[in-house]
C-alpha positions in Angstrom: 25.3 -10.8 -12.7 22.6 -8.3 -14.0 20.4 -9.3 -17.1 21.9 -7.4 -19.9 18.4 -7.3 -21.4 17.0 -4.9 -18.9 19.9 -2.6 -18.5 21.0 -1.9 -21.7 19.3 1.2 -23.5 17.5 0.4 -26.8 19.2 1.0 -30.0 18.8 3.8 -32.1 16.1 2.4 -34.3 13.8 1.8 -31.1 14.3 5.2 -29.6 13.1 6.5 -32.9 9.8 5.0 -32.6 10.2 1.2 -33.2 8.7 -1.7 -31.7 10.6 -1.5 -28.5 9.4 2.1 -27.9 6.1 1.3 -28.5 6.1 -1.6 -26.0 7.8 0.6 -23.4 5.1 3.4 -24.0 2.5 0.8 -23.7 3.8 -0.2 -20.1 4.3 3.3 -19.1 0.7 4.2 -20.2 -0.6 1.2 -18.3 1.0 2.2 -15.2 -0.1 5.7 -15.7 -3.7 4.5 -15.9 -3.5 2.4 -12.7 -1.9 5.4 -10.6 -5.0 7.3 -11.8 -7.2 4.5 -10.7 -5.3 4.2 -7.6 -5.4 8.0 -6.7 -9.2 7.8 -7.4 -9.9 4.8 -5.2 -7.8 6.7 -2.3 -10.0 9.7 -2.5 -13.2 7.3 -2.3 -11.4 5.7 0.9 -11.0 9.1 2.2 -14.5 10.2 1.7 -15.6 6.9 3.6 -13.6 7.6 6.4 -14.6 11.1 6.6 -18.4 10.3 6.6 -17.7 7.6 9.4 -15.9 10.4 11.4 -19.0 12.5 10.9 -21.1 10.0 12.1 -18.9 9.6 15.4 -16.6 6.9 14.5 -12.6 7.4 14.9 -11.2 7.1 11.7 -7.6 6.5 13.3 -8.8 3.5 15.1 -10.9 2.2 11.9 -7.4 2.3 10.0 -6.2 0.0 12.8 -9.1 -2.2 12.6 -8.7 -2.4 8.8 -4.8 -3.2 9.2 -5.7 -5.8 11.9 -8.1 -7.6 9.6 -5.6 -7.9 6.7 -3.5 -9.9 9.0 -3.7 -13.7 9.6 -4.6 -14.6 13.5 -1.1 -15.7 14.3 0.4 -12.4 13.1 -2.4 -10.5 15.0 -1.5 -12.7 18.3 2.0 -12.2 17.9 1.9 -8.3 17.6 -0.5 -8.2 20.5 1.8 -10.3 23.0 4.6 -8.2 21.6 2.7 -4.9 22.4 1.8 -6.3 25.8 5.3 -7.0 26.8 6.6 -3.8 25.7 3.8 -1.9 27.8 4.5 -4.1 30.7 8.2 -3.3 30.6 7.4 0.2 31.1 4.9 -0.2 33.7 1.9 0.6 31.5 -1.1 -1.4 32.0 -2.6 -2.7 29.0 -6.2 -3.8 28.0 -7.1 -4.2 24.6 -10.4 -6.0 24.9 
């Protein structure tokens, strides 16, 4: 069953600016601030990739390296094995390193 606390709209007193409306507004404003910060960080990251590209690095490959570094070694190994298996099935020679 759903939690009725989360599905019912606030009563008329809350909708008119009571404590529930203030709490909701605070949550919304916090999310909005975080979204703004996230957008700023994403812009900074794009600038770093553009700078790396101007220096001769491949941003697409850099993004893949970042993604691989986020994975634990077992997941990385597993993904490499599956990739090698698929490539072998298609007659493609795979040499990552």
